[in-house]
N, C-alpha and C positions, 0 to 999 in steps of 0.2 A: 504494500500500500504506500502510495506516495505521500509526501508531507502535505501537499495541497488537498488530497482526499481526506486525510486525517483532520486537517484544519477545518474543512467544510463540515465534516461529521461533528466536530466539537461545536461549531457555530450552530448547527441544527439542534444538537442536544441542548445547548444553552437556551435557545429560543423555546424549546419544549419545556424545559425546567422553569423558565421565567413565566411562561403561560400557566403552567400548573400551579405555581406559587401564587400568582395573581388570582386564579380561580379559587384556590383555597382561602385566600384572604377575603374574597367576596362571600364565600360560603360561610366562613366563620362570622363575619359581620351580620349576614342574614339570619344565621342561627341565633345569635345573641339578641338581635332585634325582635325575633319572633317570640322569645321568652319561653319557647317550648323545646327545651333540650335538657339532656342530663350532663353532668359535669364530666363524666368519663368520655362521652362522645366529643365534647369540646376539647378536652385535654389531648385526645388522640389526633384531632385535626391540627391543633397547635404544634404537637410534636412532629407530625408529618411536614408541616410548614417549615419548622426549624431544620429538619433533615434536608429538605429541598434547598433551603438557604445555604447550607454547607456544601451541597452538590454544585450549586450555582457558583459559589466562591472558588471551589476546586476547578471547575470547568473554565472559569474566567482566567485563573492562574495558568492553566494549561495552554490557553490561547496567547498568553504574553510571551514574547520572544525572550530567550535566555540572554541576559546581559551580564557580561563579566565585568565586575567593577575593579 
């Protein structure tokens, strides 16, 4: 696999992760506003959102070129 293909795959993955993170954010807000949720359900959604945030951070770092200081 070439570097360009890998770079494009990382960009696509990053876009999907950001979209899922945004969707979860909206779902959490809607759930809270509805007032009809259990705490465990909300905690699971928030934990998934944090996992996605970590994956976004890792993917963004993988996209940055290596710079030797």
